[in-house]
C-alpha positions in Angstrom: -1.0 9.7 21.6 2.3 8.0 21.3 4.8 8.9 19.1 4.3 6.1 16.6 0.7 5.0 15.7 -0.8 2.7 12.5 -3.9 1.5 10.8 -3.8 -1.8 9.0 -6.6 -2.4 7.1 -8.0 -6.2 5.7 -10.2 -6.6 3.3 -11.1 -9.9 2.9 -14.6 -9.3 1.3 -15.9 -12.8 2.4 -18.1 -14.7 1.2 -18.7 -12.5 -1.9 -17.5 -12.7 -5.3 -14.5 -10.5 -5.1 -13.2 -12.7 -1.9 -9.8 -12.9 -1.0 -7.7 -15.0 1.1 -4.7 -13.4 1.9 -6.0 -10.1 3.8 -6.4 -10.9 6.9 -2.7 -12.8 7.0 -1.4 -9.6 5.5 -2.8 -7.6 8.5 -1.6 -10.5 11.1 2.3 -9.8 9.9 2.6 -6.3 9.2 1.1 -5.7 13.0 3.8 -8.1 14.4 6.2 -6.6 12.6 5.4 -2.8 13.3 5.8 -4.2 17.4 8.2 -6.5 17.3 10.8 -4.7 14.5 9.9 -1.0 15.2 8.8 -0.9 18.9 4.9 0.7 17.6 2.6 0.0 20.9 -0.7 -2.0 20.6 -2.4 0.3 22.3 -1.8 2.8 19.1 -2.3 0.1 16.6 -6.0 0.2 14.6 -6.8 -3.2 13.1 -9.5 -3.1 10.7 -10.7 -6.4 9.4 -13.6 -8.4 9.2 -12.3 -11.3 11.9 -13.0 -8.2 14.4 -15.9 -8.4 17.0 -16.4 -4.6 17.3 -18.7 -3.7 14.2 -16.8 -0.3 14.5 -13.5 -2.1 13.6 -14.7 -3.5 10.7 -13.4 -2.1 7.3 -16.5 -0.5 5.9 -15.6 3.1 4.2 -17.0 5.1 7.0 -14.5 3.0 9.5 -11.6 3.4 7.1 -12.4 7.1 7.1 -12.5 7.4 10.9 -9.5 5.9 11.0 -7.4 7.9 8.4 -8.3 10.8 10.4 -7.5 9.6 13.7 -4.5 8.1 12.3 -3.0 12.0 11.5 -5.1 14.0 14.6 -2.7 15.5 16.2 0.4 14.4 15.2 3.1 16.3 16.4 7.2 16.7 14.8 9.0 13.3 15.6 5.5 11.1 15.0 5.6 8.2 12.9 2.6 7.0 11.1 2.3 3.8 9.2 -1.0 3.2 6.8 -1.5 -0.5 5.5 -3.9 -1.6 3.6 -4.4 -5.1 1.9 -7.5 -6.0 -0.3 -9.2 -4.4 -3.8 -7.9 -1.4 -5.8 -9.6 0.0 -8.6 -9.8 3.1 -11.3 -12.5 5.2 -12.0 -12.7 8.0 -14.5 -10.8 11.7 -13.1 -13.4 14.1 -13.5 -11.4 17.2 -12.0 -8.4 17.0 -13.9 -5.5 15.9 -11.5 -4.3 13.1 -12.9 -2.3 12.2 -15.8 -3.8 9.3 -16.8 -7.1 10.5 -16.6 -8.2 7.8 -14.4 -8.0 8.3 -10.2 -7.1 5.3 -8.0 -9.1 3.9 -5.6 -9.3 1.3 -2.6 -12.0 -1.2 -1.8 -13.9 -0.7 1.4 -15.8 -4.3 2.6 -19.0 -2.2 1.6 -18.0 -0.8 -1.8 -20.8 -1.8 -3.8 -23.1 0.4 -1.8 -21.3 2.9 -0.4 -18.8 3.6 -3.2 -14.7 3.3 -3.1 -12.5 5.9 -1.3 -10.5 7.9 -4.1 -7.2 9.2 -4.1 -8.3 12.5 -3.7 -9.4 12.0 -0.3 -6.5 9.8 0.9 -4.3 12.8 0.1 -6.8 15.4 1.5 -7.0 13.5 4.9 -3.4 12.0 5.7 -0.9 13.8 3.3 -2.3 17.3 3.1 -2.7 18.3 6.9 0.9 16.5 7.7 2.7 19.2 9.8 6.5 19.4 9.7 9.0 16.8 11.0 6.2 14.2 10.6 6.5 11.2 8.8 4.0 9.5 7.2 4.3 5.6 5.7 1.7 3.8 3.4 2.4 0.0 2.4 -0.5 -0.6 -0.4 -1.0 -4.1 -1.3 -3.8 -3.8 -4.1 -4.4 -3.2 -7.2 -4.1 -0.2 -9.5 -2.2 0.9 -6.4 1.0 3.2 -7.8 -0.3 6.3 -6.9 -3.1 6.1 -4.5 -1.9 8.8 -2.1 -1.9 10.6 -5.2 1.7 12.0 -4.2 3.9 14.5 -6.5 6.9 12.2 -7.0 6.8 8.4 -8.8 10.0 6.8 -8.1 10.1 4.7 -12.1 13.0 1.9 -11.1 14.2 0.0 -14.4 15.4 -4.0 -13.4 19.2 -3.3 -12.9 18.2 -0.5 -10.4 18.4 2.7 -12.2 15.9 4.7 -11.5 14.6 9.0 -12.5 11.8 10.4 -10.3 8.6 11.1 -12.5 6.8 14.2 -11.9 3.2 13.3 -11.1 2.0 17.0 -9.9 -1.4 18.1 -11.7 -1.3 20.0 -14.4 -3.8 22.2 -12.6 -1.1 23.1 -10.0 -3.0 22.2 -7.4 -0.8 21.1 -4.6 -0.7 17.8 -3.8 2.1 17.6 -1.6 2.1 17.8 2.7 2.7 20.9 5.0 5.8 20.5 5.3 5.7 16.6 6.8 7.0 13.5 4.9 5.1 10.7 2.8 6.6 7.7 1.1 4.0 5.3 -0.1 5.0 1.8 -1.1 2.6 -0.1 -3.3 2.1 -3.6 -4.6 1.9 -2.6 -8.6 1.8 0.4 -11.3 -1.6 2.0 -11.7 -2.6 -0.3 -15.0 -0.9 -3.6 -13.0 -3.0 -5.8 -11.0 -1.8 -7.1 -7.9 -1.4 -10.9 -6.8 -3.3 -13.1 -4.1 -1.3 -16.4 -3.7 0.0 -19.1 -1.9 3.3 -19.7 -4.2 5.3 -16.9 -1.9 5.2 -18.1 1.6 4.2 -22.1 0.6 2.0 -22.2 4.1 -0.5 -19.4 3.8 -2.1 -16.7 1.4 -0.7 -13.4 1.3 -0.8 -10.6 -0.7 2.7 -10.5 -2.8 3.4 -7.3 -1.8 3.3 -7.4 1.8 5.0 -10.4 1.9 7.9 -9.1 -0.1 8.1 -6.0 1.7 8.5 -7.8 5.7 10.8 -10.4 3.7 13.0 -7.7 2.0 13.3 -6.1 6.0 14.0 -9.6 7.4 16.7 -10.4 5.3 18.4 -7.1 6.1 17.6 -5.0 3.2 15.6 -2.3 5.0 19.1 0.0 4.8 17.8 2.4 2.3 14.6 3.2 0.0 16.0 1.9 -2.8 17.6 -1.3 -1.2 14.5 -2.0 -0.1 12.1 -1.4 -3.2 15.2 -3.5 -5.2 15.1 -6.2 -2.8 11.0 -6.5 -2.9 10.9 -6.7 -6.5 13.5 -9.0 -7.1 11.4 -11.5 -4.3 8.3 -11.1 -6.6 10.1 -11.7 -9.9 12.1 -14.7 -8.6 9.2 -16.7 -7.3 7.5 -16.1 -10.7 10.2 -17.3 -12.7 10.2 -20.2 -10.3 7.2 -21.3 -10.8 6.6 -21.0 -13.8 3.5 -18.8 -15.8 1.1 -22.3 -16.1 2.1 -23.2 -12.0 1.8 -19.9 -11.3 -1.8 -19.7 -13.3 -2.6 -22.6 -10.7 -1.8 -21.3 -7.6 -2.9 -18.1 -7.7 -6.0 -17.8 -5.5 -7.3 -15.0 -7.4 -6.3 -12.2 -9.1 -7.2 -8.6 -7.6 -9.9 -6.4 -8.8 -10.9 -9.3 -11.5 -8.6 -8.6 -14.0 -7.7 -11.5 -16.7 -5.1 -13.8 -15.5 -2.6 -15.1 -18.5 0.9 -16.5 -18.0 2.2 -15.5 -14.8 2.1 -12.4 -12.2 2.9 -8.8 -13.6 3.6 -7.1 -11.2 6.0 -4.0 -9.9 5.9 -2.4 -6.8 6.4 0.9 -6.7 7.4 3.6 -4.5 6.1 7.4 -4.2 6.4 10.2 -2.2 5.9 13.7 -1.3 9.5 14.9 -2.6 12.5 13.5 -4.6 15.1 12.3 -2.7 18.6 9.6 -3.0 17.1 6.6 -2.6 20.4 4.7 -2.4 21.4 7.0 0.5 18.2 7.8 2.3 18.1 4.9 5.3 14.8 3.6 6.1 13.0 3.3 8.8 9.8 3.1 10.1 
């Protein structure tokens, strides 16, 4: 298995009331970025979308679980792993007391209405906890309520001027939600209490997830130097488009608001950064 591998998962919930327009485009753009810019071999990227002909490559709950296990299986020091998800995210009551806000964050596979959602506790147990020393994992999660969907111990709380502090999200129970020595950093579409937009307003030509678009734009425009510059660039891309379009116009352009939240006066969405350890976001170089 190569030192770089990725799972790219896009769920568009085709022909259901939950349908999203931009997710497949997100997946294709992300694959292109990983292959062309970061030299990920195509053979070590698993794509899970509803366009795949192989049934085991559809983004069902069981396929997503298998793909996440594959991602970290047998990883060795020097490996770089990526998990990208574009689709619906949600929340459900936390019953084991490890969430500060009382809610677990979830990702919704195609069959979530019958098979259930994938809960952050499970994602953490499968791809975060076992990660050994010297292995790096980046998660890029374009979904609602996704701020802490990997259940990582620290969240970078950044204000509009770029000043930040790390918030401690370690469970009061003392259960460890970090790695076994590896490094995990997650960019997510919005805070746990926010929705993420699926919109054609940003790219003009095609629907994309606002967060995936802003992530790729930040890299293409040369802001991918440090984690702090990435996060600032992503946030300003989304803010700029919101103010350019104005609330009313955004409303008509948003093809759908994820997770069926009510929509009034524009997108409220601030991409978030979480990590297994605190670091200086303006000096740590970003790379996949």
